[in-house]
C-alpha positions in Angstrom: 2.7 19.2 9.4 5.3 19.2 11.6 5.4 16.0 13.7 8.6 14.9 15.6 9.3 11.0 15.2 12.1 8.9 15.2 10.7 6.0 13.0 7.2 5.2 11.3 4.7 3.2 13.4 1.8 1.9 11.6 -1.8 1.8 13.6 -1.7 -1.4 16.1 2.0 -1.1 17.3 4.1 0.0 20.8 5.4 2.4 19.7 9.2 4.4 21.8 7.3 7.9 20.4 4.2 9.4 20.6 4.8 11.8 17.5 3.1 10.2 14.7 0.5 11.7 13.9 -2.7 9.1 13.9 -6.2 10.3 12.6 -9.2 7.3 13.0 -11.1 6.9 10.6 -13.3 3.8 11.5 -13.8 1.6 14.3 -15.7 -1.4 15.2 -15.5 -4.9 17.0 -12.7 -6.0 17.0 -10.8 -3.8 14.1 -10.0 0.5 13.4 -8.7 2.1 10.8 -6.5 5.1 11.3 -3.8 7.2 8.9 -1.0 7.2 10.0 1.4 10.1 8.8 5.5 9.9 10.1 7.9 12.3 9.0 11.0 10.7 10.2 13.9 10.8 7.5 17.6 9.9 7.0 18.7 11.4 10.0 16.2 9.2 12.2 17.6 6.2 14.1 14.7 3.2 14.0 14.1 1.6 16.8 12.8 -1.7 17.1 8.5 -2.0 17.9 5.6 -4.5 18.3 2.5 -5.4 17.3 -0.4 -5.6 18.5 -2.8 -7.7 16.4 -2.9 -8.3 12.8 -2.0 -5.4 10.7 -2.3 -3.9 7.1 -1.6 -0.8 5.9 -1.6 0.7 2.5 0.9 3.1 1.9 -0.3 5.9 0.3 2.5 8.0 0.4 6.4 8.4 0.9 8.5 5.4 0.8 10.5 3.1 4.3 12.3 0.4 4.6 10.1 -2.3 6.3 11.9 -5.5 8.7 9.9 -8.2 10.6 9.8 -11.3 11.9 8.7 -12.2 7.7 11.0 -10.6 6.2 12.6 -7.7 4.9 10.8 -5.2 1.9 11.0 -1.7 0.5 7.1 -0.4 1.0 5.9 2.8 -1.6 3.0 3.9 -2.7 0.4 0.9 -3.9 1.5 -1.5 -1.5 0.4 -3.5 1.4 2.5 -3.3 5.0 1.6 -6.9 6.1 2.0 -7.6 10.3 1.6 -10.6 12.4 0.6 -9.9 15.6 2.7 -9.9 18.5 6.0 -10.3 15.8 8.7 -7.1 16.9 9.6 -4.2 13.4 11.1 -2.0 12.4 10.8 1.1 9.8 14.0 2.7 8.6 13.6 6.2 6.3 17.6 5.6 4.7 16.3 6.6 1.6 13.8 10.0 2.4 11.0 11.8 3.9 8.0 10.7 6.1 5.2 8.9 4.4 1.8 8.6 5.1 -0.5 5.2 4.8 -4.2 4.2 5.6 -3.8 1.0 9.0 -6.3 -1.2 9.0 -5.6 -3.2 13.1 -7.4 -6.7 13.9 -8.1 -8.6 16.8 -6.3 -12.3 16.7 -9.5 -13.7 16.9 -11.8 -12.4 14.5 -8.4 -12.4 12.2 -8.3 -16.2 12.9 -11.7 -16.0 12.0 -11.1 -14.9 9.1 -8.4 -17.0 8.6 -10.4 -20.1 9.2 -12.4 -19.3 6.4 -9.8 -17.6 3.6 -6.3 -20.6 4.3 -8.2 -23.7 6.0 -6.7 -22.2 8.9 -6.6 -19.9 12.2 -3.1 -19.4 12.8 -2.6 -18.6 9.5 0.7 -15.8 9.6 1.4 -13.5 7.1 4.6 -15.6 5.3 6.2 -11.7 3.3 6.6 -8.9 5.3 4.3 -7.1 2.5 3.2 -7.1 -0.6 3.8 -4.7 -4.4 0.9 -2.9 -6.2 -0.7 -6.2 -7.8 -3.3 -6.5 -9.3 -4.5 -8.6 -5.7 -3.4 -5.8 -4.1 -4.6 -3.0 -6.1 -8.3 -2.9 -5.0 -8.0 -3.7 -1.0 -5.7 -1.2 -1.4 -8.1 1.6 -3.2 -10.8 0.7 -1.2 -8.3 1.5 2.1 -7.5 4.5 0.9 -11.4 5.7 0.4 -12.8 4.0 4.0 -12.1 7.7 5.3 -15.5 7.7 2.5 -17.7 6.1 3.8 -20.5 6.7 6.1 -22.5 3.9 7.0 -21.5 1.8 8.9 -22.8 -1.5 7.7 -21.1 -0.9 5.0 -17.8 0.2 6.6 -18.1 -3.0 8.5 -18.4 -5.4 5.2 -15.5 -3.6 3.8 -12.6 -4.2 6.6 -14.0 -7.8 6.7 -13.6 -7.6 3.5 -10.9 -6.6 2.6 -8.7 -8.9 5.5 -10.1 -11.5 3.1 -8.9 -10.6 0.2 -5.5 -10.2 1.2 -5.4 -13.5 3.6 -6.2 -15.2 0.3 -3.7 -13.6 -1.9 -1.0 -14.4 1.0 -2.4 -18.2 2.3 0.0 -20.3 -1.0 2.8 -17.0 -1.2 6.2 -18.8 -0.8 8.6 -15.9 -1.8 9.7 -13.1 0.6 11.3 -10.4 -0.8 15.1 -10.0 -1.1 16.3 -7.4 0.9 16.9 -4.6 -0.4 20.4 -2.9 -1.3 20.3 0.1 0.0 21.9 2.6 -2.8 19.8 0.4 -5.7 17.3 1.3 -3.4 17.8 4.6 -2.4 17.7 4.6 -6.7 14.5 2.8 -6.7 12.9 4.9 -4.4 13.5 8.2 -6.6 12.2 6.4 -9.9 9.1 5.7 -8.4 9.2 9.7 -6.8 9.3 10.6 -10.3 6.3 8.8 -11.5 4.3 9.1 -8.6 4.5 12.9 -8.6 2.7 13.0 -11.6 1.5 9.3 -12.9 -0.6 11.2 -15.4 2.6 12.6 -16.8 4.2 9.9 -19.8 6.9 9.0 -18.1 9.8 7.1 -21.1 12.3 4.5 -19.5 15.6 6.6 -20.3 13.9 9.5 -17.8 13.5 7.1 -15.2 16.7 5.0 -15.8 18.8 8.7 -15.4 16.5 9.1 -12.3 18.1 6.2 -10.1 21.1 7.1 -12.2 21.7 4.2 -14.1 21.9 2.6 -17.5 18.2 1.8 -18.4 18.3 -2.0 -19.1 20.2 -1.9 -15.1 17.8 -0.3 -13.3 15.0 -2.8 -15.2 16.6 -4.9 -13.5 17.1 -4.0 -10.4 13.0 -1.7 -10.2 12.0 -5.2 -10.8 14.0 -7.1 -8.5 13.2 -4.3 -5.8 9.3 -3.7 -6.7 8.1 -7.5 -8.0 7.0 -5.7 -10.8 8.2 -3.4 -14.2 8.4 0.3 -14.1 5.3 0.3 -16.2 3.5 -1.7 -14.6 3.9 0.5 -11.4 2.9 3.3 -13.8 -0.5 1.1 -14.1 -0.6 1.0 -11.4 -0.4 4.8 -9.8 -2.9 5.6 -12.8 -5.8 3.3 -11.7 -5.6 4.1 -7.3 -6.1 7.7 -8.9 -8.8 6.7 -11.1 -10.6 4.3 -7.9 -10.2 6.8 -5.9 -11.5 10.2 -8.0 -14.4 7.4 -8.3 -15.2 7.0 -5.1 -14.9 10.3 -3.9 -16.6 12.2 -7.0 -19.5 13.0 -9.6 -16.8 13.7 -12.1 -17.9 11.8 -15.6 -15.8 8.9 -16.6 -14.0 10.3 -19.1 -12.7 13.2 -16.8 -11.5 10.5 -14.4 -9.4 8.3 -17.7 -7.8 11.1 -19.4 -7.0 13.1 -16.3 -5.7 9.8 -15.2 -3.5 9.5 -18.1 -5.2 6.5 -20.2 -5.9 8.7 -24.0 -9.5 6.5 -24.0 -12.0 5.6 -23.1 -12.1 2.0 -24.0 -8.6 1.6 -22.7 -9.3 2.5 -19.4 -12.6 1.0 -18.9 -10.6 -2.3 -20.1 -7.9 -2.0 -18.0 -9.7 -1.1 -14.6 -12.0 -3.9 -15.2 -8.9 -6.1 -15.1 -7.4 -4.6 -12.0 -10.9 -4.1 -10.5 -13.1 -6.3 -11.5 -15.7 -3.9 -12.6 -16.2 -1.8 -14.9 -15.4 1.9 -13.5 -19.4 2.7 -13.5 -20.6 -0.6 -11.4 -17.1 0.3 -9.2 -19.1 3.8 -7.9 -22.5 2.0 -7.9 -20.6 -0.7 -5.8 -19.1 2.4 -3.1 -22.0 4.0 -2.5 
């Protein structure tokens, strides 16, 4: 897909360029969900944009930097971009070309109502620019990625409101703002992330990731953990979990086949990790998505 774009823009933002590809997945009273695709790269100059409404965007493919009033972060598959209503932001693609996101935009009054219950204040604002693919974020990312599969309007409404509630609750006590990534280090970490995302089911060694990043194993581990908030192994597991959750929601393939294709050696290990991440067995999770 060839898209002429100067900057990444999430749904719910005013953009100086209309070249982004946006596909509406679902809409409701006070909210909308879109797939947003951008092919901006290192040669494209970022410019400032503004969020209209509160925005939660799941990064599905690609990587980019995001700067807002809540700080600056490196966004990559499995992470959640967090946008405050009315705040200006800037995205850049210094480390590669393009990205794809599923973006949920919520009107101020609806967001305030949810925040009043989830964070005890209707004036809640995100204090960090993003959430890494942690156990708190992964269920949200998996559900957002599968939103295009949801047919019943009532179920979609429930999912959207529940997703916002989860994100607000997960970030209500979050005080730390992610450190701004050094350009050179971020570029190297992105290279390792791409290696994982290219085939998450494939076994990968720390020395392979470090070699892709051009670092020693120890230095790579420290930098990766500092920039993403997790270890490379935790990121690998998160990528496998995302793929497995989408397969469960979108197909009738046997759970064992999905487990093996996702990179897990046996069903018992897969079931244990899946339940620890999503709070349900794979079979229960699939049934809940119908």
